[in-house]
N, C-alpha and C positions, 0 to 999 in steps of 0.2 A: 850317157848315163852318169850320174854323179856317184860320188863315193859312198854317200848314204844310201842310194838306191842299190848298189852292188852289195853293201854290207847287210841290208835288209834282205835281199834276195839270198844271199849266203846263210843268214840266220834261218830262213824259211827252208832252205835246202837242207840244213842239218836236222831240222825238225822232221821233214819228210823222211830222211835217211833213218832217223831214230824210230819212227813208226814202222818203216820197212824191217828194221832189225827186230823190232818186238814181234811182228807178224811172222817173220822167218824163224825167229827164236822159238815162238809157240809151235809152228809147224814141225821144226826139227825136234823139239822136244817130245811132241805127241807121237811123231814117227819112231823115234828111238825108244820111247817108253812102250809102245805097242810092239816093236820088235823083240824088246827085252821080255816082255810078257809071253810073247809067242814062244820064245826059245826055252825060257825057264820056267813059266807057269808060276812064277814067285812075284806075287802082288806087291810085296814090300820093295824088292829090287827094282821092279818097273816104276814104282812111285818115286823111289830115290833118283832113279834116272830122269824122270819128268822134272823133279825139283831142281836138280843139279843143272841140266841143260837149259831150262826156262829161267833159272836163276842167272845163269852166265848170260843169257840174252838180255836179261833185265839190266844187269850190271852194265853192259856195253851200251844199251840204249841210254841209260842214265848219264853216262860220260859224255854221250854225243849231245844230249840235250844241255848239259852244263856248257859245251862248246857253243851251242846255238844261243844260249843266254848271254855268253860272253860277247859274241859277235853282235847280237841284238841290242844289248845294253850299252856296252863300253863303246863300241865303234859307232853306233848311230847317235846316240843322245847320253853322253857321259856326265849327267847331272849328279850331284852328291845323293839326291833321294834315289835315283836309278841304280847307282853303285851300291848304296845300302841294301836295296831290294835284292840286287844281284847277290851280294854277300850272304843274305838270309837264304835265298834259293839254293846257293851252293852247300851252305851248312846243311840245310835239310836233305839234300840230295847226297851229300857225303854220309849223313847219318844213315839214310836208306841204304846206300851202297855197303856201309859197314855192316848194318843189320842183315842183309841178304847175303853177304859174303859168310858171315858167322853162321847163318842158318844153313847154307849150302856145306860149309866145312865141318860144322858141328863143334867147332872150337874157336876161341878168339884168336885173332892174328898173332899176338905176342906169346901165344901158348903153342904155335904151329911149328916152332924152330926145328925140332927133332924129326918132323914127319916129312919135310920137303927134301927132294934129292933124288 
């Protein structure tokens, strides 16, 4: 097996793991939300739980997909065009991650300083 074949297989493996994380995140989010609803009968709280857990799964899956893109683009065929496309993909996914995290936390990251700890 050549290096390119191993790198391509690793990129595909990362993509499969990202899909599994999405599915597991959805199942976990639905389960936790249902348990929250069952215990509290508070629809808002159950919805918040669903959003937070599902959002966390989305963030992890996005990070794994960035790793897949890095392996698939840079390791297999590092042309200037492929690296430019990779840069655009990373920018888009970073924006998505930022948006999802802000949506989950309800505050911009630079405003979170006093809330952590």
